[in-house]
Residue, then its C-alpha position, 0 to 999 in steps of 0.5 A: m535099117d536106118f529107119k527114121v523120119q527125114n525130109y524130102r522136097g521141103k515134106p516130112v518123109l518115112s526113110w530106110q534101107e531094105g537093099e533098096y532105099v525107100i521114102l514115104d510120105s505122110s500118108y505112107r505112100e511110096i514116092a521114091r524108091f533107089r538103088a546104089g549106082n555104078g553097079y555097087l550094093g547099097d549098105h545099111h549105115e546111112f541113108l542121109i537126104t541132103d538139103e539139095d534132095t540128094a542121098l548120101i549112101t554108104i557102100y561096102g566095095k567088092a573084095s580086091s587084091m592087096d598085100l596085108s603083110s604091113v598089117g600082119g596079114p597075108e601078101d595076097g589078102l582081101v581088102r574091103e573099102g568103104i564108098v560114099q555115093e551121092v545119088e540124085i533120088e529122082s533119076g538115081e544118077v550117081i554125082f559124086e562118089w569116094h573111096s576110102l582106098e584112094h584116100v585112107n591107108i590100111e595101116e590106120s586101122y585098129s581092126p585086126p586082118p582076118e584070120s582067113p586069107e579067104w576073108a576080107f580085110d574091113y580095114f575102114h568100116i563106114n558107119s556114118i556121113d554127115v554134111d558139114h555147115d561148109s557143105n563138105l562131108l563128115i565121115s565116120a569109120r569104125n575100124t580106124s577110130a576116126v572122123y574124117k572131113v572130106d572135100r565134096r568136089s575133090g574127095e581130098v580128105m580135109w582133116r582127121l579127127g582121132g585115130k592114128k593120124s589125127d590132125f587135132q590135139m585131143g583134149p583130156g576125155s576127147p578120144f574115142a574108139y570104134q565110134h558111131d554117128a558122128r555129127r555136126q550140130p548147129d552150134g558148130t560141136i560135133t556129137i559122136f556114139d563113143n562105142g569104146t575100145t573093143v577087143f576080138d576073141n577068137g574073132i568075136p568083138k568084145a566092148i571092154e570100155e563103157s560106151r557114151g555119148i559125147v559132144l566136142e567143140l573143135d578149134e580148127e585153127e589151132m587144131t584141138a578137140v575138147l570133150m564139152r559133155e558126156y552122157t553115160h548110162p547109170d547102168r553102164q552100157f558096153a556096146h561094141a557094135a551100132g550105136n547113135m547119139q541124136v540132139l533133139p530140138n530142146g537140147n535133150v539127148f537121145i541115145g540108142w545103145g547098140r548092141a547092148l539093146v536099151f535106148s535112153e533120153f537124158r536132159k543136155d545137162g546128163e540127168l537120165l529122163f528114161s531108159a528102156s530096153f528090148p526084152p531078154s528074149f531078143s538076141p544081141k546078134d539081132g542088133s538095134y543099129r540106131a534109135f530115134r525120137f522124131p515128131w511125126n503126123g500120119h494123114l491117111s486116105d483110107q478109112p478106119a476099121a471097125a470091128a463089134e460083137r454083141a455082149s449082151e442083148d443091150e450092149v455091144k463091144v466095139y473095136a476101132s483102130w486105124n494103122g498109121a493115124t496119128e492125130v486120133a484122140t478119141w472114138e465116138v461110136l454111132a448106133g442105130s436101126s439103120l444108117y440113116q438114123l445113127e446117134s452117139v452112143g458114147s465116146f472114148p479116148r484112143d487107147g493104143f493101136e486097137t481100142a475096144m470099147l463097150v457101148r449100151t445099144a440093142e440097135p443092129y447097125i455101128v458106125v465109129h468116128a476117128k476124132h480130132r482131139a479139137g473135136q473135128v471128125l477125121g474118118t469114118t469107118g464103114p458100118v458094122k451089121l450086128 
């Protein structure tokens, strides 16, 4: 989950969460793997590598007993809190830990307590962490429909954006509900994927408002929030869960529509550039948590692969691939009577994961070069004998 490109030790890496947190370098070699600390199990909602090469991760705490009568639950109910940990990646040491129950009351939740007293009340539902410009944290909680700015040293809540106790006066169009992915942008605005109001039918959440990506401008002196831009899909998307909004370097906006199973790119002005969806056979319960668009260059240390079969006496069908190599532009096929007498019999543009090529040759040995668009050879396959 949360598979994306980040920077670690000054270099681009691939990262994801699979119970443990994993980092791969540009050659797809694992360079780090760690778990949440202090006996907790890490959660998939956030794995953010900071500029200090630490990791900010989300945790859903173990259920603890609490009086839930103030929110319509039992006096001896169970509640589950949201936890933030900042972990030193290399050592696994926890250097900061924040617990929602110490700072956010259960009455802030819009989510109803569960019908069964055996189930824990997920009152907070933490789903993103970001580092603000002053190095403090922005924490998004779905079930309180609020974003919290948290002091990175003391853990105190500095302000609330949205929700029942918002410190900001929310301007027209700025209120959001059951949101995900709150991010501070370089221009000072905050972007949020607004899932929209959700109702619960027999415990099953359903979005009843159209989901959207929003850009908010905050005045932290006057404490006002103004909607600057919003991004909605022409087909209207209803995502009761998941989703994200990524601002690309050119100003375009890339949105993963969560459980709606759609992902789209917009110009800054809102023009839809493209939209795609998962096939109908992909069930919404399988979900799509976040969708991203990143540049990525993979540089492999192993060899590309080739296979060949004779199509006729003087024709050979050749297949070439190099899993993870991103800079291959063309494949050059060489053939000869021996490995010391090879000559080019054709060049072909790379065509997806595996490129199929038909060449004219009666020679018994085949080798394929993987070539950069500038012409240099990036790698060579092992020989294939027909």
